[in-house]
N, CA, C and O atoms as a Maestro MAE file, in Angstrom:
{
 s_m_m2io_version
 :::
 2.0.0
}

f_m_ct {
 s_m_title
 :::
 protein
 m_atom[336] {
  # First column is atom index #
  i_m_mmod_type
  r_m_x_coord
  r_m_y_coord
  r_m_z_coord
  i_m_residue_number
  s_m_chain_name
  s_m_pdb_residue_name
  s_m_pdb_atom_name
  i_m_atomic_number
  :::
  1 25 162.684 132.776 70.051 1 A "MET " " N  " 7
  2 3 163.351 133.625 69.178 1 A "MET " " CA " 6
  3 2 162.848 134.958 68.699 1 A "MET " " C  " 6
  4 15 161.620 135.031 68.680 1 A "MET " " O  " 8
  5 25 163.409 135.883 68.362 2 A "SER " " N  " 7
  6 3 163.070 137.527 68.400 2 A "SER " " CA " 6
  7 2 162.888 137.641 66.660 2 A "SER " " C  " 6
  8 15 163.677 137.197 65.826 2 A "SER " " O  " 8
  9 25 161.839 138.239 66.452 3 A "THR " " N  " 7
  10 3 161.540 138.642 65.106 3 A "THR " " CA " 6
  11 2 162.424 139.571 64.711 3 A "THR " " C  " 6
  12 15 163.303 139.750 65.553 3 A "THR " " O  " 8
  13 25 162.526 140.268 63.689 4 A "PRO " " N  " 7
  14 3 163.631 140.891 63.084 4 A "PRO " " CA " 6
  15 2 163.281 142.624 63.809 4 A "PRO " " C  " 6
  16 15 164.113 143.408 64.266 4 A "PRO " " O  " 8
  17 25 161.518 142.838 63.675 5 A "LEU " " N  " 7
  18 3 161.223 144.079 64.558 5 A "LEU " " CA " 6
  19 2 161.625 143.944 65.924 5 A "LEU " " C  " 6
  20 15 162.138 144.951 66.413 5 A "LEU " " O  " 8
  21 25 161.514 142.935 66.656 6 A "GLU " " N  " 7
  22 3 161.802 142.983 68.041 6 A "GLU " " CA " 6
  23 2 163.599 143.240 68.200 6 A "GLU " " C  " 6
  24 15 164.124 143.541 69.272 6 A "GLU " " O  " 8
  25 25 164.308 143.060 66.984 7 A "VAL " " N  " 7
  26 3 165.737 142.845 67.187 7 A "VAL " " CA " 6
  27 2 165.806 144.426 67.071 7 A "VAL " " C  " 6
  28 15 166.472 145.053 67.895 7 A "VAL " " O  " 8
  29 25 165.258 144.948 66.254 8 A "ARG " " N  " 7
  30 3 165.529 146.562 65.573 8 A "ARG " " CA " 6
  31 2 165.073 147.167 66.617 8 A "ARG " " C  " 6
  32 15 165.893 147.994 67.015 8 A "ARG " " O  " 8
  33 25 163.872 147.114 67.413 9 A "LEU " " N  " 7
  34 3 163.534 147.787 68.320 9 A "LEU " " CA " 6
  35 2 164.429 147.999 69.614 9 A "LEU " " C  " 6
  36 15 164.509 149.057 70.238 9 A "LEU " " O  " 8
  37 25 165.138 146.725 69.934 10 A "ARG " " N  " 7
  38 3 165.859 146.577 70.912 10 A "ARG " " CA " 6
  39 2 167.059 147.428 70.864 10 A "ARG " " C  " 6
  40 15 167.472 148.080 71.822 10 A "ARG " " O  " 8
  41 25 167.639 147.383 69.600 11 A "VAL " " N  " 7
  42 3 168.667 148.167 69.100 11 A "VAL " " CA " 6
  43 2 168.627 149.587 69.139 11 A "VAL " " C  " 6
  44 15 169.510 150.319 69.588 11 A "VAL " " O  " 8
  45 25 167.439 149.960 68.591 12 A "GLU " " N  " 7
  46 3 166.870 151.343 68.905 12 A "GLU " " CA " 6
  47 2 166.580 151.983 70.402 12 A "GLU " " C  " 6
  48 15 166.604 153.195 70.616 12 A "GLU " " O  " 8
  49 25 166.333 151.091 71.291 13 A "LEU " " N  " 7
  50 3 166.028 151.293 72.690 13 A "LEU " " CA " 6
  51 2 167.559 151.574 73.381 13 A "LEU " " C  " 6
  52 15 167.750 152.550 74.106 13 A "LEU " " O  " 8
  53 25 168.632 150.580 73.056 14 A "ARG " " N  " 7
  54 3 169.717 150.519 73.381 14 A "ARG " " CA " 6
  55 2 170.605 151.815 72.901 14 A "ARG " " C  " 6
  56 15 171.636 152.171 73.472 14 A "ARG " " O  " 8
  57 25 170.105 152.374 71.904 15 A "GLU " " N  " 7
  58 3 170.945 153.507 71.069 15 A "GLU " " CA " 6
  59 2 170.171 154.956 71.886 15 A "GLU " " C  " 6
  60 15 170.766 155.966 72.262 15 A "GLU " " O  " 8
  61 25 168.723 154.670 72.000 16 A "ALA " " N  " 7
  62 3 168.252 155.788 72.881 16 A "ALA " " CA " 6
  63 2 168.868 155.955 74.498 16 A "ALA " " C  " 6
  64 15 169.172 157.000 75.072 16 A "ALA " " O  " 8
  65 25 168.922 154.821 74.906 17 A "ARG " " N  " 7
  66 3 169.420 155.022 76.260 17 A "ARG " " CA " 6
  67 2 171.019 155.569 76.483 17 A "ARG " " C  " 6
  68 15 171.480 156.197 77.437 17 A "ARG " " O  " 8
  69 25 171.730 155.063 75.168 18 A "ALA " " N  " 7
  70 3 172.957 155.580 75.392 18 A "ALA " " CA " 6
  71 2 173.038 156.902 75.177 18 A "ALA " " C  " 6
  72 15 173.816 157.590 75.839 18 A "ALA " " O  " 8
  73 25 172.241 157.424 74.220 19 A "GLN " " N  " 7
  74 3 171.976 158.996 73.824 19 A "GLN " " CA " 6
  75 2 171.600 159.811 75.075 19 A "GLN " " C  " 6
  76 15 172.120 160.897 75.329 19 A "GLN " " O  " 8
  77 25 170.378 159.040 76.072 20 A "LEU " " N  " 7
  78 3 170.002 159.791 77.222 20 A "LEU " " CA " 6
  79 2 171.002 159.728 78.198 20 A "LEU " " C  " 6
  80 15 170.975 160.602 79.065 20 A "LEU " " O  " 8
  81 25 171.982 158.778 78.243 21 A "ALA " " N  " 7
  82 3 173.117 158.833 79.415 21 A "ALA " " CA " 6
  83 2 173.992 160.021 79.035 21 A "ALA " " C  " 6
  84 15 174.439 160.882 79.793 21 A "ALA " " O  " 8
  85 25 174.175 159.888 77.534 22 A "ALA " " N  " 7
  86 3 175.373 161.270 77.377 22 A "ALA " " CA " 6
  87 2 174.519 162.531 77.544 22 A "ALA " " C  " 6
  88 15 175.052 163.491 78.102 22 A "ALA " " O  " 8
  89 25 173.421 162.620 77.178 23 A "LEU " " N  " 7
  90 3 172.710 164.091 77.395 23 A "LEU " " CA " 6
  91 2 172.788 164.368 78.836 23 A "LEU " " C  " 6
  92 15 173.059 165.484 79.280 23 A "LEU " " O  " 8
  93 25 172.533 163.272 79.601 24 A "ASP " " N  " 7
  94 3 172.269 163.603 81.339 24 A "ASP " " CA " 6
  95 2 173.576 163.922 81.744 24 A "ASP " " C  " 6
  96 15 173.771 164.772 82.614 24 A "ASP " " O  " 8
  97 25 174.880 163.054 80.950 25 A "ASN " " N  " 7
  98 3 176.153 163.665 81.605 25 A "ASN " " CA " 6
  99 2 176.517 164.815 81.036 25 A "ASN " " C  " 6
  100 15 177.475 165.378 81.565 25 A "ASN " " O  " 8
  101 25 175.976 165.377 80.016 26 A "LEU " " N  " 7
  102 3 176.366 166.774 79.482 26 A "LEU " " CA " 6
  103 2 175.359 167.815 80.471 26 A "LEU " " C  " 6
  104 15 175.796 168.899 80.859 26 A "LEU " " O  " 8
  105 25 174.200 167.418 80.761 27 A "ARG " " N  " 7
  106 3 173.279 168.221 81.838 27 A "ARG " " CA " 6
  107 2 173.993 168.410 82.999 27 A "ARG " " C  " 6
  108 15 174.119 169.554 83.434 27 A "ARG " " O  " 8
  109 25 174.593 167.252 83.703 28 A "ARG " " N  " 7
  110 3 175.489 167.488 84.902 28 A "ARG " " CA " 6
  111 2 176.425 168.350 84.831 28 A "ARG " " C  " 6
  112 15 176.603 169.167 85.734 28 A "ARG " " O  " 8
  113 25 177.231 168.297 83.652 29 A "ALA " " N  " 7
  114 3 178.209 169.077 83.414 29 A "ALA " " CA " 6
  115 2 177.897 170.496 83.425 29 A "ALA " " C  " 6
  116 15 178.674 171.297 83.946 29 A "ALA " " O  " 8
  117 25 176.955 170.807 82.957 30 A "LEU " " N  " 7
  118 3 176.256 172.158 82.312 30 A "LEU " " CA " 6
  119 2 175.892 172.760 83.976 30 A "LEU " " C  " 6
  120 15 176.297 173.840 84.407 30 A "LEU " " O  " 8
  121 25 175.121 171.870 84.670 31 A "GLN " " N  " 7
  122 3 174.721 172.568 85.826 31 A "GLN " " CA " 6
  123 2 175.854 172.715 86.941 31 A "GLN " " C  " 6
  124 15 175.700 173.491 87.885 31 A "GLN " " O  " 8
  125 25 176.854 172.032 86.808 32 A "ASP " " N  " 7
  126 3 178.015 172.183 87.661 32 A "ASP " " CA " 6
  127 2 178.518 173.458 87.182 32 A "ASP " " C  " 6
  128 15 178.599 174.392 87.979 32 A "ASP " " O  " 8
  129 25 178.912 173.623 85.804 33 A "ASP " " N  " 7
  130 3 179.487 174.999 85.889 33 A "ASP " " CA " 6
  131 2 178.253 176.202 85.852 33 A "ASP " " C  " 6
  132 15 178.619 177.377 85.854 33 A "ASP " " O  " 8
  133 25 177.180 175.968 85.827 34 A "ASN " " N  " 7
  134 3 176.201 177.385 86.090 34 A "ASN " " CA " 6
  135 2 176.486 177.458 87.535 34 A "ASN " " C  " 6
  136 15 176.859 178.551 87.961 34 A "ASN " " O  " 8
  137 25 176.342 176.208 88.577 35 A "GLU " " N  " 7
  138 3 176.439 176.690 90.004 35 A "GLU " " CA " 6
  139 2 177.804 177.273 90.119 35 A "GLU " " C  " 6
  140 15 177.840 178.324 90.759 35 A "GLU " " O  " 8
  141 25 178.883 176.856 89.671 36 A "ALA " " N  " 7
  142 3 180.269 177.334 89.724 36 A "ALA " " CA " 6
  143 2 180.210 178.899 89.277 36 A "ALA " " C  " 6
  144 15 180.912 179.750 89.824 36 A "ALA " " O  " 8
  145 25 179.544 179.108 88.507 37 A "ALA " " N  " 7
  146 3 179.440 180.480 88.005 37 A "ALA " " CA " 6
  147 2 178.579 181.421 89.019 37 A "ALA " " C  " 6
  148 15 178.899 182.604 89.140 37 A "ALA " " O  " 8
  149 25 177.593 180.934 89.672 38 A "TYR " " N  " 7
  150 3 176.507 181.562 90.482 38 A "TYR " " CA " 6
  151 2 177.308 181.607 91.786 38 A "TYR " " C  " 6
  152 15 177.084 182.565 92.526 38 A "TYR " " O  " 8
  153 25 178.184 180.726 92.151 39 A "ARG " " N  " 7
  154 3 179.023 180.934 93.313 39 A "ARG " " CA " 6
  155 2 180.014 181.965 93.199 39 A "ARG " " C  " 6
  156 15 180.180 182.788 94.099 39 A "ARG " " O  " 8
  157 25 180.626 181.962 92.222 40 A "ALA " " N  " 7
  158 3 181.702 183.108 91.675 40 A "ALA " " CA " 6
  159 2 181.094 184.484 91.649 40 A "ALA " " C  " 6
  160 15 181.674 185.500 92.032 40 A "ALA " " O  " 8
  161 25 179.748 184.422 91.113 41 A "ALA " " N  " 7
  162 3 179.118 185.727 91.148 41 A "ALA " " CA " 6
  163 2 178.814 186.176 92.494 41 A "ALA " " C  " 6
  164 15 178.987 187.338 92.862 41 A "ALA " " O  " 8
  165 25 178.341 185.203 93.257 42 A "TYR " " N  " 7
  166 3 177.790 185.773 94.594 42 A "TYR " " CA " 6
  167 2 178.982 185.935 95.484 42 A "TYR " " C  " 6
  168 15 178.834 186.886 96.251 42 A "TYR " " O  " 8
  169 25 180.125 185.298 95.621 43 A "ASP " " N  " 7
  170 3 181.253 185.616 95.998 43 A "ASP " " CA " 6
  171 2 181.560 187.219 95.874 43 A "ASP " " C  " 6
  172 15 181.599 188.019 96.810 43 A "ASP " " O  " 8
  173 25 181.763 187.481 94.523 44 A "ALA " " N  " 7
  174 3 181.923 188.762 93.924 44 A "ALA " " CA " 6
  175 2 181.306 190.147 94.198 44 A "ALA " " C  " 6
  176 15 181.886 191.229 94.286 44 A "ALA " " O  " 8
  177 25 179.887 189.839 94.321 45 A "THR " " N  " 7
  178 3 178.872 190.871 94.590 45 A "THR " " CA " 6
  179 2 178.165 190.631 95.804 45 A "THR " " C  " 6
  180 15 177.566 191.647 96.158 45 A "THR " " O  " 8
  181 25 177.997 189.561 96.654 46 A "GLY " " N  " 7
  182 3 177.370 189.458 97.715 46 A "GLY " " CA " 6
  183 2 175.943 189.066 97.606 46 A "GLY " " C  " 6
  184 15 175.041 189.314 98.406 46 A "GLY " " O  " 8
  185 25 175.876 188.297 96.287 47 A "GLY " " N  " 7
  186 3 174.600 187.839 96.246 47 A "GLY " " CA " 6
  187 2 173.544 188.726 95.639 47 A "GLY " " C  " 6
  188 15 173.749 189.940 95.663 47 A "GLY " " O  " 8
  189 25 172.334 188.217 95.047 48 A "PRO " " N  " 7
  190 3 171.464 188.939 94.450 48 A "PRO " " CA " 6
  191 2 170.293 189.571 95.683 48 A "PRO " " C  " 6
  192 15 169.940 188.990 96.709 48 A "PRO " " O  " 8
  193 25 169.934 190.687 95.279 49 A "ARG " " N  " 7
  194 3 169.200 191.513 96.466 49 A "ARG " " CA " 6
  195 2 167.776 192.059 95.623 49 A "ARG " " C  " 6
  196 15 167.507 191.968 94.425 49 A "ARG " " O  " 8
  197 25 167.196 192.504 96.464 50 A "PHE " " N  " 7
  198 3 166.072 193.457 95.887 50 A "PHE " " CA " 6
  199 2 166.201 194.697 95.744 50 A "PHE " " C  " 6
  200 15 167.032 195.243 96.469 50 A "PHE " " O  " 8
  201 25 165.717 195.220 95.137 51 A "ASP " " N  " 7
  202 3 165.949 196.844 95.057 51 A "ASP " " CA " 6
  203 2 164.791 197.277 95.992 51 A "ASP " " C  " 6
  204 15 163.696 196.722 95.903 51 A "ASP " " O  " 8
  205 25 165.051 198.367 96.980 52 A "LYS " " N  " 7
  206 3 164.259 198.327 97.911 52 A "LYS " " CA " 6
  207 2 163.254 199.408 97.648 52 A "LYS " " C  " 6
  208 15 162.282 199.595 98.380 52 A "LYS " " O  " 8
  209 25 163.541 200.164 96.500 53 A "ALA " " N  " 7
  210 3 162.494 201.233 95.919 53 A "ALA " " CA " 6
  211 2 161.657 200.415 95.019 53 A "ALA " " C  " 6
  212 15 160.584 200.987 94.822 53 A "ALA " " O  " 8
  213 25 161.741 199.437 94.483 54 A "LYS " " N  " 7
  214 3 160.983 198.647 93.547 54 A "LYS " " CA " 6
  215 2 161.221 197.284 93.935 54 A "LYS " " C  " 6
  216 15 162.120 196.687 93.342 54 A "LYS " " O  " 8
  217 25 160.434 196.565 95.017 55 A "PRO " " N  " 7
  218 3 160.974 195.231 95.447 55 A "PRO " " CA " 6
  219 2 160.069 194.190 94.675 55 A "PRO " " C  " 6
  220 15 160.227 192.978 94.821 55 A "PRO " " O  " 8
  221 25 159.151 194.715 93.882 56 A "PHE " " N  " 7
  222 3 158.328 193.535 92.962 56 A "PHE " " CA " 6
  223 2 158.319 193.993 91.681 56 A "PHE " " C  " 6
  224 15 157.454 193.484 90.968 56 A "PHE " " O  " 8
  225 25 159.166 194.962 91.082 57 A "GLY " " N  " 7
  226 3 159.118 195.275 89.522 57 A "GLY " " CA " 6
  227 2 158.201 196.490 89.282 57 A "GLY " " C  " 6
  228 15 157.745 197.233 90.151 57 A "GLY " " O  " 8
  229 25 158.008 196.562 87.934 58 A "ARG " " N  " 7
  230 3 157.138 197.621 87.908 58 A "ARG " " CA " 6
  231 2 156.164 197.129 86.533 58 A "ARG " " C  " 6
  232 15 156.660 196.808 85.453 58 A "ARG " " O  " 8
  233 25 154.739 197.146 86.815 59 A "LEU " " N  " 7
  234 3 153.991 196.804 85.924 59 A "LEU " " CA " 6
  235 2 153.356 197.984 85.287 59 A "LEU " " C  " 6
  236 15 152.883 198.880 85.986 59 A "LEU " " O  " 8
  237 25 153.323 198.024 83.889 60 A "THR " " N  " 7
  238 3 152.441 199.156 83.357 60 A "THR " " CA " 6
  239 2 151.266 198.846 83.002 60 A "THR " " C  " 6
  240 15 151.040 197.646 82.849 60 A "THR " " O  " 8
  241 25 150.317 199.692 82.795 61 A "SER " " N  " 7
  242 3 149.107 199.758 82.515 61 A "SER " " CA " 6
  243 2 148.802 198.905 81.256 61 A "SER " " C  " 6
  244 15 147.718 198.355 81.062 61 A "SER " " O  " 8
  245 25 149.940 198.847 80.363 62 A "ARG " " N  " 7
  246 3 149.920 197.965 79.196 62 A "ARG " " CA " 6
  247 2 149.910 196.491 79.209 62 A "ARG " " C  " 6
  248 15 149.576 195.684 78.342 62 A "ARG " " O  " 8
  249 25 150.456 196.307 80.670 63 A "SER " " N  " 7
  250 3 150.356 194.838 80.850 63 A "SER " " CA " 6
  251 2 149.005 193.880 81.000 63 A "SER " " C  " 6
  252 15 148.907 192.661 81.141 63 A "SER " " O  " 8
  253 25 148.081 194.847 80.920 64 A "PHE " " N  " 7
  254 3 146.654 194.498 81.413 64 A "PHE " " CA " 6
  255 2 145.943 194.905 80.203 64 A "PHE " " C  " 6
  256 15 146.002 195.999 79.643 64 A "PHE " " O  " 8
  257 25 145.115 193.649 79.806 65 A "THR " " N  " 7
  258 3 144.226 194.028 78.252 65 A "THR " " CA " 6
  259 2 142.689 194.235 78.834 65 A "THR " " C  " 6
  260 15 141.810 194.545 78.030 65 A "THR " " O  " 8
  261 25 142.430 194.096 79.968 66 A "ASP " " N  " 7
  262 3 141.101 194.528 80.643 66 A "ASP " " CA " 6
  263 2 141.088 195.751 80.849 66 A "ASP " " C  " 6
  264 15 142.040 196.021 81.582 66 A "ASP " " O  " 8
  265 25 140.438 196.750 80.558 67 A "PRO " " N  " 7
  266 3 140.135 198.014 80.892 67 A "PRO " " CA " 6
  267 2 140.026 198.220 82.385 67 A "PRO " " C  " 6
  268 15 140.589 199.181 82.911 67 A "PRO " " O  " 8
  269 25 139.392 197.438 83.014 68 A "THR " " N  " 7
  270 3 139.101 197.751 84.579 68 A "THR " " CA " 6
  271 2 140.542 197.466 85.084 68 A "THR " " C  " 6
  272 15 141.072 198.292 85.827 68 A "THR " " O  " 8
  273 25 141.226 196.295 84.704 69 A "LYS " " N  " 7
  274 3 142.373 196.074 85.489 69 A "LYS " " CA " 6
  275 2 143.490 197.005 85.072 69 A "LYS " " C  " 6
  276 15 144.385 197.265 85.876 69 A "LYS " " O  " 8
  277 25 143.481 197.634 83.584 70 A "ARG " " N  " 7
  278 3 144.291 198.643 83.492 70 A "ARG " " CA " 6
  279 2 144.336 199.612 84.403 70 A "ARG " " C  " 6
  280 15 145.295 199.884 85.125 70 A "ARG " " O  " 8
  281 25 142.861 200.347 84.351 71 A "ALA " " N  " 7
  282 3 142.618 201.572 85.188 71 A "ALA " " CA " 6
  283 2 143.176 201.223 86.810 71 A "ALA " " C  " 6
  284 15 143.856 202.083 87.371 71 A "ALA " " O  " 8
  285 25 142.910 200.148 87.403 72 A "ALA " " N  " 7
  286 3 143.354 199.651 88.597 72 A "ALA " " CA " 6
  287 2 144.905 199.674 88.680 72 A "ALA " " C  " 6
  288 15 145.371 199.930 89.790 72 A "ALA " " O  " 8
  289 25 145.667 199.469 87.777 73 A "ALA " " N  " 7
  290 3 147.066 199.334 87.934 73 A "ALA " " CA " 6
  291 2 147.457 200.687 87.855 73 A "ALA " " C  " 6
  292 15 148.317 201.024 88.669 73 A "ALA " " O  " 8
  293 25 146.969 201.685 86.950 74 A "ARG " " N  " 7
  294 3 147.533 203.281 86.939 74 A "ARG " " CA " 6
  295 2 146.874 203.876 88.386 74 A "ARG " " C  " 6
  296 15 147.388 204.871 88.897 74 A "ARG " " O  " 8
  297 25 145.785 203.256 88.977 75 A "MET " " N  " 7
  298 3 145.811 203.989 90.392 75 A "MET " " CA " 6
  299 2 146.644 203.427 91.375 75 A "MET " " C  " 6
  300 15 147.008 204.196 92.265 75 A "MET " " O  " 8
  301 25 147.059 202.166 91.422 76 A "LEU " " N  " 7
  302 3 147.992 201.610 92.171 76 A "LEU " " CA " 6
  303 2 149.450 202.540 92.000 76 A "LEU " " C  " 6
  304 15 150.036 203.113 92.919 76 A "LEU " " O  " 8
  305 25 149.822 202.514 90.644 77 A "GLN " " N  " 7
  306 3 151.237 202.885 90.086 77 A "GLN " " CA " 6
  307 2 151.085 204.668 90.995 77 A "GLN " " C  " 6
  308 15 151.952 205.125 91.739 77 A "GLN " " O  " 8
  309 25 149.899 205.287 90.671 78 A "ARG " " N  " 7
  310 3 149.890 206.659 91.290 78 A "ARG " " CA " 6
  311 2 150.222 206.610 92.677 78 A "ARG " " C  " 6
  312 15 151.089 207.319 93.188 78 A "ARG " " O  " 8
  313 25 149.339 205.541 93.449 79 A "THR " " N  " 7
  314 3 149.653 205.645 94.812 79 A "THR " " CA " 6
  315 2 150.885 205.224 95.129 79 A "THR " " C  " 6
  316 15 151.365 205.782 96.115 79 A "THR " " O  " 8
  317 25 151.545 204.414 94.602 80 A "ALA " " N  " 7
  318 3 153.223 203.954 95.115 80 A "ALA " " CA " 6
  319 2 153.967 205.219 94.819 80 A "ALA " " C  " 6
  320 15 154.837 205.609 95.598 80 A "ALA " " O  " 8
  321 25 153.613 205.990 93.543 81 A "GLU " " N  " 7
  322 3 154.621 207.055 93.221 81 A "GLU " " CA " 6
  323 2 154.496 208.182 94.221 81 A "GLU " " C  " 6
  324 15 155.483 208.888 94.425 81 A "GLU " " O  " 8
  325 25 153.116 208.456 95.000 82 A "GLU " " N  " 7
  326 3 152.866 209.421 95.780 82 A "GLU " " CA " 6
  327 2 153.359 209.196 97.291 82 A "GLU " " C  " 6
  328 15 153.369 210.132 98.090 82 A "GLU " " O  " 8
  329 25 153.737 207.995 97.610 83 A "THR " " N  " 7
  330 3 153.909 207.163 98.836 83 A "THR " " CA " 6
  331 2 155.462 207.193 98.803 83 A "THR " " C  " 6
  332 15 156.023 207.167 99.898 83 A "THR " " O  " 8
  333 25 156.153 207.240 97.785 84 A "SER " " N  " 7
  334 3 157.453 206.904 97.730 84 A "SER " " CA " 6
  335 2 158.394 208.447 97.685 84 A "SER " " C  " 6
  336 15 159.623 208.419 97.632 84 A "SER " " O  " 8
  :::
 }
 m_bond[335] {
  # First column is bond index #
  i_m_from
  i_m_to
  i_m_order
  :::
  1 1 2 1
  2 2 3 1
  3 3 4 2
  4 3 5 1
  5 5 6 1
  6 6 7 1
  7 7 8 2
  8 7 9 1
  9 9 10 1
  10 10 11 1
  11 11 12 2
  12 11 13 1
  13 13 14 1
  14 14 15 1
  15 15 16 2
  16 15 17 1
  17 17 18 1
  18 18 19 1
  19 19 20 2
  20 19 21 1
  21 21 22 1
  22 22 23 1
  23 23 24 2
  24 23 25 1
  25 25 26 1
  26 26 27 1
  27 27 28 2
  28 27 29 1
  29 29 30 1
  30 30 31 1
  31 31 32 2
  32 31 33 1
  33 33 34 1
  34 34 35 1
  35 35 36 2
  36 35 37 1
  37 37 38 1
  38 38 39 1
  39 39 40 2
  40 39 41 1
  41 41 42 1
  42 42 43 1
  43 43 44 2
  44 43 45 1
  45 45 46 1
  46 46 47 1
  47 47 48 2
  48 47 49 1
  49 49 50 1
  50 50 51 1
  51 51 52 2
  52 51 53 1
  53 53 54 1
  54 54 55 1
  55 55 56 2
  56 55 57 1
  57 57 58 1
  58 58 59 1
  59 59 60 2
  60 59 61 1
  61 61 62 1
  62 62 63 1
  63 63 64 2
  64 63 65 1
  65 65 66 1
  66 66 67 1
  67 67 68 2
  68 67 69 1
  69 69 70 1
  70 70 71 1
  71 71 72 2
  72 71 73 1
  73 73 74 1
  74 74 75 1
  75 75 76 2
  76 75 77 1
  77 77 78 1
  78 78 79 1
  79 79 80 2
  80 79 81 1
  81 81 82 1
  82 82 83 1
  83 83 84 2
  84 83 85 1
  85 85 86 1
  86 86 87 1
  87 87 88 2
  88 87 89 1
  89 89 90 1
  90 90 91 1
  91 91 92 2
  92 91 93 1
  93 93 94 1
  94 94 95 1
  95 95 96 2
  96 95 97 1
  97 97 98 1
  98 98 99 1
  99 99 100 2
  100 99 101 1
  101 101 102 1
  102 102 103 1
  103 103 104 2
  104 103 105 1
  105 105 106 1
  106 106 107 1
  107 107 108 2
  108 107 109 1
  109 109 110 1
  110 110 111 1
  111 111 112 2
  112 111 113 1
  113 113 114 1
  114 114 115 1
  115 115 116 2
  116 115 117 1
  117 117 118 1
  118 118 119 1
  119 119 120 2
  120 119 121 1
  121 121 122 1
  122 122 123 1
  123 123 124 2
  124 123 125 1
  125 125 126 1
  126 126 127 1
  127 127 128 2
  128 127 129 1
  129 129 130 1
  130 130 131 1
  131 131 132 2
  132 131 133 1
  133 133 134 1
  134 134 135 1
  135 135 136 2
  136 135 137 1
  137 137 138 1
  138 138 139 1
  139 139 140 2
  140 139 141 1
  141 141 142 1
  142 142 143 1
  143 143 144 2
  144 143 145 1
  145 145 146 1
  146 146 147 1
  147 147 148 2
  148 147 149 1
  149 149 150 1
  150 150 151 1
  151 151 152 2
  152 151 153 1
  153 153 154 1
  154 154 155 1
  155 155 156 2
  156 155 157 1
  157 157 158 1
  158 158 159 1
  159 159 160 2
  160 159 161 1
  161 161 162 1
  162 162 163 1
  163 163 164 2
  164 163 165 1
  165 165 166 1
  166 166 167 1
  167 167 168 2
  168 167 169 1
  169 169 170 1
  170 170 171 1
  171 171 172 2
  172 171 173 1
  173 173 174 1
  174 174 175 1
  175 175 176 2
  176 175 177 1
  177 177 178 1
  178 178 179 1
  179 179 180 2
  180 179 181 1
  181 181 182 1
  182 182 183 1
  183 183 184 2
  184 183 185 1
  185 185 186 1
  186 186 187 1
  187 187 188 2
  188 187 189 1
  189 189 190 1
  190 190 191 1
  191 191 192 2
  192 191 193 1
  193 193 194 1
  194 194 195 1
  195 195 196 2
  196 195 197 1
  197 197 198 1
  198 198 199 1
  199 199 200 2
  200 199 201 1
  201 201 202 1
  202 202 203 1
  203 203 204 2
  204 203 205 1
  205 205 206 1
  206 206 207 1
  207 207 208 2
  208 207 209 1
  209 209 210 1
  210 210 211 1
  211 211 212 2
  212 211 213 1
  213 213 214 1
  214 214 215 1
  215 215 216 2
  216 215 217 1
  217 217 218 1
  218 218 219 1
  219 219 220 2
  220 219 221 1
  221 221 222 1
  222 222 223 1
  223 223 224 2
  224 223 225 1
  225 225 226 1
  226 226 227 1
  227 227 228 2
  228 227 229 1
  229 229 230 1
  230 230 231 1
  231 231 232 2
  232 231 233 1
  233 233 234 1
  234 234 235 1
  235 235 236 2
  236 235 237 1
  237 237 238 1
  238 238 239 1
  239 239 240 2
  240 239 241 1
  241 241 242 1
  242 242 243 1
  243 243 244 2
  244 243 245 1
  245 245 246 1
  246 246 247 1
  247 247 248 2
  248 247 249 1
  249 249 250 1
  250 250 251 1
  251 251 252 2
  252 251 253 1
  253 253 254 1
  254 254 255 1
  255 255 256 2
  256 255 257 1
  257 257 258 1
  258 258 259 1
  259 259 260 2
  260 259 261 1
  261 261 262 1
  262 262 263 1
  263 263 264 2
  264 263 265 1
  265 265 266 1
  266 266 267 1
  267 267 268 2
  268 267 269 1
  269 269 270 1
  270 270 271 1
  271 271 272 2
  272 271 273 1
  273 273 274 1
  274 274 275 1
  275 275 276 2
  276 275 277 1
  277 277 278 1
  278 278 279 1
  279 279 280 2
  280 279 281 1
  281 281 282 1
  282 282 283 1
  283 283 284 2
  284 283 285 1
  285 285 286 1
  286 286 287 1
  287 287 288 2
  288 287 289 1
  289 289 290 1
  290 290 291 1
  291 291 292 2
  292 291 293 1
  293 293 294 1
  294 294 295 1
  295 295 296 2
  296 295 297 1
  297 297 298 1
  298 298 299 1
  299 299 300 2
  300 299 301 1
  301 301 302 1
  302 302 303 1
  303 303 304 2
  304 303 305 1
  305 305 306 1
  306 306 307 1
  307 307 308 2
  308 307 309 1
  309 309 310 1
  310 310 311 1
  311 311 312 2
  312 311 313 1
  313 313 314 1
  314 314 315 1
  315 315 316 2
  316 315 317 1
  317 317 318 1
  318 318 319 1
  319 319 320 2
  320 319 321 1
  321 321 322 1
  322 322 323 1
  323 323 324 2
  324 323 325 1
  325 325 326 1
  326 326 327 1
  327 327 328 2
  328 327 329 1
  329 329 330 1
  330 330 331 1
  331 331 332 2
  332 331 333 1
  333 333 334 1
  334 334 335 1
  335 335 336 2
  :::
 }
}
């Protein structure tokens, strides 16, 4: 025989599992929509590409709080600008 607490916990567990299943179905639908949008954008543009002039983005000296690293970033940036 189950106690009232066990019955209530079983009901909560059943409700939580139902909610999890609903959320998982929603996640799957959103993932499918996202992948379809990516495929459409890929077909329209030829897919993502790196900018050859800035293949790794650009860090500014403000990206670094340590003064030594900030100075090194400035030196590297100057070197990159001089070679491009």
